Phi, psi and omega in degrees: 000353179085004179185185185289138175262123182251340183211139174226130180220134172255115180202150177050039177063025173236150165259116180260133180231126175251130187205178171240144183204176178279132177288134178296335177265348177231078195295353181243012186239128170287130177232173180265127183240150172230123176239150181226122178260132170284113184291345176285334180226067188293347177280343180291152177301148182287154171280134185249137178271117183236138176292323177191169179305326180268003177223072186280060175204170185266326180212163183290337178224177185311140177276117185259335184222140176225137175229135179245121182231095186066238177263011179250134177248131174251132180235144177229150190230169173294339181280359176093354184266157173234137184229149176251136180233140178236142180288129181251109183295321184302319180259358186048050180207181181251128187250134177294122183245337182202150176227130180252120179234141184169321180290142185263351179222189186304138176284127185241347183205147175223136177209147180239134174228101181064240182261018181247134177252126178260133173229153178225161190209160173292353174287356178091000184249163167241130176244143179245125188244144169275111184296322185290324182267338181077018183260148170276113180277324183218148173242126175245113178217186182301324187254357189215135177223095176114194181253164180228113345280159182288140178295143182302135174078002183262174181289145189222085178305139185247359182240138176296159185268211185283163179251006175211182183308134175274126193262337178192162174231146177222133178263133180226123179262132179224180177295341182266001178127197182254133181236147175249124176258136181231139175242157188210157175286355169286355179094357184261150167241127179240150174246126184243141170291120184297339181265318185263341180082002182280140173284123186251346178196153178207133177229140178261144183239359176076359175203165185299138170258116188274324184207162175219160176198149170278150170209182181221156173278190188290343178263001178094003178285140187282148171213156182258128178258135180237132176257127190254163181297328179288349184100358177281159175238125182242146177238136177231150175282164183251330180229145175300142174234175180297323183276330182234090185287348181262130173286151178069017178288144180291137179257309178201165175218129178254138179217164180296337175291343176258018180055025181224025178222188179259155175271354175227172184307137178281115185270330184209146178225143183214133176295140174247204174292164183314128180085008175225155175206166182233154177217155176223138185230174178289350176277005178083008183259145168242124183246148177240129182241145173239126181269119183239156180083181181269117181272357178086011180279000000 
């Protein structure tokens, strides 16, 4: 790709790649690029995301996050901006439709709950955007929770946010609604009501949480995987069960001392088929795990 690849997503029969590369019009400057390959015709050239003909790139710096929601693609960058792209049938390409500016550092997470977009950053904040209006409705940070004053009838976060860089966001749908989970280098994982913005749970891990991912046990029941700075991988349940009545309860923890973890920070986790997941770490290893037995979910 001519530069560092930060994000790969397969959705809607496309492979989306977010990376940084040299701009053809700015030959000494690294910019943020997004390419999309149609998996039905993989030999065809990729569709390229361009801000305009005179800005043939997606962001001013490397693209770190990609989220696909139907026919809309959301991209986040090291420059702190978030952009919405829509597929244009007439041109067989993706057209820039909206840009969200407000974060001061790299975008680390994207999540959608109904018509609300949640974003996170290494600046330590979570922002909640009205997708239709393109406005930032709320800022959740160490010193601030919500808007001042909050608009009548709108979402009103009641809890301060993280005290260090927010490392990832995960959207989780349950019978009780949509929840957004956030992790941070401060060691906390927080659960937010995706509609009201209220913090409904928070757990500390004593070390930085670098990444999160959803997975399932062999029967398809969901669990949350956490990648820690020490190289350990921890799993928590997401919903109370008959065997585990407490939500967010720890299920297991894997570490290098158990010959089943990484010796460096876990940088990425990915769900596989039921009962399997993948991890990648700063130790240069990619591991494949199979969950066996009854996890109590």
